[in-house]
FIGU-736605 format. One record per atom (N, C-alpha, C): residue in three letters; x, y, z. Coordinates in steps of 0.2 Angstrom, whole numbers, padded with zeros to 4 digits, always signed. Each point is the difference from the previous one (the first is absolute). Example, Ala and Ser with C-alpha at 12.3 -4.5 7.8 and 13.67 -1.06 7.14 Angstrom:
2
ala+0066-0028+0039
ala-0004+0006+0000
ala+0004+0006+0000
ser-0002+0005-0004
ser+0004+0006+0001
ser-0004+0005+0003
***
This chain:
152
met-0177-0080+0068
met+0000+0004-0006
met+0004+0007+0003
lys+0001+0001+0007
lys+0003+0007+0003
lys+0005-0002-0001
thr+0004-0007+0004
thr+0009-0003-0003
thr+0000+0002-0007
leu-0004-0003-0004
leu+0000-0002-0009
leu+0003+0008+0000
ala-0004+0004+0001
ala+0001+0008-0002
ala+0007+0003+0001
leu+0003-0002+0008
leu+0003+0002+0002
leu+0008-0003-0003
val-0002-0009-0001
val+0006+0001-0003
val+0002+0002-0007
ala-0005+0002-0003
ala-0001+0001-0007
ala+0004+0008+0000
thr-0002+0006+0006
thr+0002+0006+0000
thr+0009-0002+0004
leu+0002-0003+0003
leu+0007-0003+0002
leu+0004+0000-0009
leu-0002-0004-0004
leu+0002-0003-0004
leu+0002+0005-0006
ile-0005+0007+0000
ile-0002+0003-0005
ile+0005+0007+0002
thr+0001+0000+0007
thr+0007+0004+0004
thr+0006-0001-0002
cys+0002-0008+0002
cys+0005-0003+0001
cys+0003+0002-0008
leu-0004-0004-0006
leu+0001+0004-0006
leu+0002+0006-0004
gly-0004+0005+0003
gly+0000+0007-0001
gly+0006+0002+0004
val+0003-0003+0007
val+0007+0002+0002
val+0007-0003-0004
ser-0002-0006-0002
ser+0005-0003-0007
ser+0001+0005-0004
leu-0005-0001-0002
leu-0002+0003-0007
leu+0006+0008+0000
arg-0002+0003+0006
arg+0000+0008+0003
arg+0007-0001-0001
ala+0003-0005+0005
ala+0008-0002+0000
ala+0005+0001-0008
gln-0004-0006-0004
gln+0003+0001-0006
gln+0002+0006-0003
asp-0006+0004+0000
asp+0000+0008-0004
asp+0007+0003+0003
asp+0001+0000+0008
asp+0003+0003+0002
asp+0007-0002-0001
met+0002-0005-0004
met+0006-0001-0002
met+0005+0000-0005
pro+0004+0005+0000
pro+0003+0003-0007
pro+0000-0002-0006
glu-0001+0004-0003
glu+0001-0006-0009
glu+0007+0000+0000
ala+0000-0004-0002
ala+0008-0003-0002
ala+0000-0006-0005
pro+0005-0003-0001
pro+0004-0005-0004
pro-0003-0005+0004
gly-0002-0005+0000
gly-0001-0006+0006
gly-0005+0000+0005
lys-0005+0007+0000
lys-0005-0001+0003
lys-0004-0006-0003
ala-0002-0001-0003
ala-0004-0003-0004
ala+0001-0008+0003
ile+0007-0004+0000
ile+0001-0004+0002
ile+0000-0001+0006
thr+0003+0004+0003
thr-0001+0002+0008
thr-0006-0001+0002
leu-0005+0002-0002
leu-0006+0000+0002
leu-0004-0007+0000
arg+0004-0003-0006
arg-0001-0007-0002
arg+0000-0006+0006
tyr+0007+0003+0000
tyr+0004-0006+0007
tyr-0001+0003+0007
cys-0001+0005+0001
cys+0000+0003+0006
cys-0008+0000+0007
thr-0004-0002-0009
thr-0009+0001+0005
thr-0001-0004+0001
gly+0002-0008-0003
gly-0002-0006-0002
gly-0004-0003+0008
cys+0004+0001+0006
cys-0002-0001+0007
cys-0007+0005+0005
his+0003+0006-0003
his-0001+0007+0004
his+0000+0005-0006
gly-0003+0005+0003
gly-0001+0007-0004
gly+0006+0005+0000
ala+0000+0002-0004
ala+0005+0006-0001
ala+0002+0004+0005
asp-0003+0001+0005
asp-0003+0006+0006
asp+0006-0004+0004
gln+0002-0006+0000
gln+0004-0004+0005
gln+0008+0003-0002
phe+0001+0001-0004
phe+0007+0004-0002
phe+0002+0006-0003
ser-0007+0003-0003
ser+0000+0006-0004
ser+0003+0004+0004
ser+0000+0005+0006
ser+0000+0003+0005
ser+0010-0003+0003
ser+0002-0004-0002
ser+0006-0001+0005
ser+0006+0003-0006
arg+0005+0000+0005
arg+0007+0005-0004
arg+0006-0005+0002
lys+0000-0007-0004
lys+0006-0003+0001
lys+0006+0003-0003
ser+0005-0002+0001
ser+0006-0001-0003
ser+0000-0005-0006
gly+0006+0000-0005
gly-0001-0007-0003
gly+0002-0008+0004
asn+0004+0002+0005
asn+0003-0008+0002
asn-0005-0002+0005
asp-0005+0007+0001
asp-0007-0002+0006
asp-0005-0002-0005
trp-0001+0001-0005
trp-0006-0004-0005
trp+0001-0005-0002
asp+0008-0003-0002
asp+0001-0007-0001
asp+0000-0003+0005
gln+0001+0000+0005
gln-0003-0003+0006
gln-0006-0001+0000
thr-0004+0006-0001
thr-0007-0003+0000
thr-0002-0003-0005
met+0002+0000-0005
met-0002-0003-0005
met+0002-0007+0000
ala+0007-0001+0003
ala+0003-0007+0003
ala-0005-0004+0003
thr-0005+0004+0007
thr-0003-0004+0004
thr-0006+0001-0006
met-0004+0003-0003
met-0006-0002-0002
met+0002-0008-0007
thr+0006+0001+0000
thr+0002-0005-0005
thr+0000-0009+0005
glu+0001+0003+0007
glu+0002-0007+0003
glu-0005+0000+0003
lys-0008+0003+0000
lys-0007-0002+0001
lys-0002-0001-0006
gly+0001-0001-0005
gly-0003-0002-0006
gly+0001+0004-0007
leu+0000+0007+0000
leu+0002+0002-0005
leu+0005-0002-0006
thr-0003-0002-0005
thr+0003-0002-0006
thr+0001+0005-0005
phe+0007+0002-0002
phe+0002+0004-0007
phe+0000-0004-0003
thr-0003+0003-0006
thr+0001-0004-0008
thr+0008-0001-0004
ser+0003+0005+0003
ser+0007+0002+0000
ser+0003+0002+0001
asp+0010+0003+0002
asp+0003+0002+0004
asp-0001+0007-0003
ala-0004+0004-0007
ala+0002+0006-0004
ala-0007+0002+0005
asp-0007-0007-0001
asp-0007+0005+0006
asp+0004+0001+0006
tyr+0004-0003+0002
tyr+0002+0003+0009
tyr+0004+0007-0002
ala+0005+0000-0002
ala+0002+0005-0002
ala-0002+0007-0002
thr-0006-0001-0003
thr-0005+0006-0002
thr-0003+0001+0004
val-0003-0003+0006
val-0004+0000+0005
val+0004+0003+0005
leu+0006+0000+0002
leu+0004+0002+0005
leu+0004+0006-0005
asp+0001+0001-0003
asp+0001+0007-0004
asp-0005+0004+0003
tyr-0004+0000-0004
tyr-0007+0004-0001
tyr-0003+0001+0010
leu+0000-0004+0003
leu-0001+0001+0011
leu+0008+0004+0001
ser+0005-0001-0002
ser+0006+0002+0004
ser+0002+0007-0004
ser-0004+0002-0007
ser+0000+0006-0002
ser-0007+0005+0003
cys-0006-0002+0000
cys-0005+0003-0002
cys-0004-0001+0009
leu+0004-0005+0003
leu-0004+0001+0007
leu+0007-0001+0006
gly+0004+0002-0002
gly+0010-0001+0001
gly-0003+0007+0005
pro+0004+0000+0007
pro+0003+0007+0004
pro+0000+0007-0004
ala-0001+0005+0003
ala+0002+0006-0003
ala+0006+0001+0001
ser+0004+0001-0007
ser+0007+0005+0001
ser+0000+0005+0002
lys+0004+0005+0002
lys+0000+0007+0000
lys+0001+0003-0007
lys+0003-0002-0004
lys+0000+0005-0006
lys-0004-0005-0005
val-0001+0001-0007
val-0003-0001-0005
val+0002+0002-0007
asn+0004-0005-0004
asn+0002+0002-0008
asn-0008-0001-0006
ile-0001+0006+0002
ile-0005+0002-0005
ile+0002-0001-0007
asn+0004-0001-0003
asn+0003-0002-0006
asn+0001-0007+0000
lys+0000-0003+0003
lys+0001-0009+0001
lys-0007-0001+0003
ala-0002+0002+0005
ala-0005-0004+0003
ala-0007-0002-0004
ala-0001-0005+0004
ala-0006-0003-0003
ala-0008+0006+0003
ala-0006-0003-0003
ala-0006+0005+0000
ala+0001-0003+0009
cys+0000-0008+0002
cys-0002+0000+0005
cys+0003+0003+0006
glu+0006+0002+0000
glu+0005+0003+0004
glu+0000+0005+0000
leu-0004+0004-0006
leu-0002+0008+0000
leu-0003+0002+0003
thr-0007-0007+0002
thr-0006+0001+0005
thr+0002+0000+0006
arg+0005-0006+0001
arg+0001+0000+0005
arg+0003+0007+0005
met+0005+0000-0003
met+0006+0007+0001
met-0001+0006+0000
leu-0003+0003-0004
leu-0003+0006-0001
leu-0008+0001+0003
glu-0002-0005+0002
glu-0007-0001+0003
glu-0005+0003-0005
ile-0001-0001-0006
ile-0004+0002-0007
ile-0003-0005+0000
ser-0005-0001-0005
ser-0004-0003-0003
ser+0003-0004-0007
asn-0003-0007+0000
asn+0002-0003-0004
asn-0002+0002-0008
glu-0004+0004-0001
glu-0001+0003-0005
glu+0006+0007-0002
gln+0001+0004+0006
gln+0006+0004-0001
gln+0006-0002+0001
ala+0003-0008+0001
ala+0008-0002+0000
ala-0002-0003-0005
ser-0005-0003-0005
ser-0001-0002-0005
ser+0001+0006-0006
ala-0003+0006+0001
ala+0001+0005-0005
ala+0008+0003-0001
ile+0004-0002+0007
ile+0004+0002-0001
ile+0006-0006-0004
val-0001-0005+0002
val+0004-0005-0002
val-0002+0001-0010
ala-0005+0003-0001
ala-0004-0003-0008
ala+0005+0008-0004
tyr-0001+0007+0006
tyr+0005+0005-0003
tyr+0007-0001+0000
arg+0001-0005+0003
arg+0010-0001-0001
arg+0002-0003-0006
glu-0006-0007+0001
glu+0002-0002-0006
glu-0002+0001-0007
lys-0005+0004+0000
lys+0000+0004-0006
lys+0006+0008-0002
asn+0002+0001+0006
asn+0003+0007-0002
asn+0008+0000+0004
gly-0001-0006+0003
gly+0011-0001+0003
gly-0002+0001+0008
ser+0006-0002+0002
ser+0002+0004+0005
ser-0001+0009+0003
phe-0002-0002+0006
phe-0004+0008+0006
phe+0009+0001-0002
lys+0002+0007-0001
lys+0004+0002+0002
lys+0001+0006+0008
asp-0006+0001+0001
asp-0002+0004+0005
asp-0006-0003+0004
leu-0002+0004+0004
leu-0007-0001+0002
leu-0005+0006-0004
asp+0003+0005-0002
asp-0005+0005-0004
asp-0004-0007-0009
gly+0007-0005+0001
gly-0002-0003-0006
gly-0006-0006+0004
val-0002-0003+0005
val-0003-0001+0002
val-0007+0003+0001
lys-0001+0006+0002
lys-0005+0004-0001
lys-0004+0000-0005
lys+0004-0001-0006
lys-0005+0000-0008
lys-0004-0006+0001
val+0001-0005+0003
val-0006-0005+0001
val-0006+0001+0001
glu-0004-0002-0004
glu-0006+0006+0002
glu-0003-0007+0006
gly-0006+0004+0004
gly-0001-0003+0004
gly+0004+0000+0008
leu+0005+0002-0003
leu+0004+0001+0007
leu+0000+0007+0005
asp-0002+0000+0005
asp+0000+0006+0003
asp+0007+0004+0004
pro+0001+0005-0004
pro+0009+0002+0000
pro+0000+0002+0006
ala-0004+0002+0005
ala+0003+0003+0007
ala+0002-0005+0004
ser-0003-0006-0003
ser-0001-0007+0005
ser+0007-0003+0000
leu+0001+0001-0008
leu+0007-0003-0002
leu+0007+0004+0005
asp-0002+0005-0002
asp+0004+0005+0005
asp+0002-0002+0008
ala-0006+0001+0003
ala+0000-0004+0007
ala+0005-0004+0000
lys-0003-0005-0004
lys+0004-0011+0001
lys+0009+0002-0003
lys+0002+0006-0003
lys+0006-0004-0005
lys+0005+0001+0007
asp-0001+0002+0004
asp+0006+0000+0005
asp-0001-0004+0007
ala-0008-0004+0000
ala-0002-0004+0007
ala+0003-0004-0001
***
């Protein structure tokens, strides 16, 4: 009976870690399809904290394909690669706030998914930002935090 309880506890813990890792992945086009393909054999926790270049993600995906991962189409492969490269890629020194996807803003500015999504929504509604003061108008952002990051 103790063994059964221990196994049940381990399964619940592993499931919780996997679900939490999925929640930690940035919201962006391609997230759902990435999770569908990349969590068939393991949880999102196996890759969600990785920061690889596009070439490195492509190599990882090729290795997974050799191990049995099958993509339904080249378009699915491209979508997953694009998501992994842009949302789980290495941080660059600067980000173009007028072009970056929410997942890039989350990673580069070290802000929440909600804040990054708010920036993108504001930009789509009002057009490109002209300066930092324009970004500070986005509801939910801390202006002092933005000032600290502008030249970092």
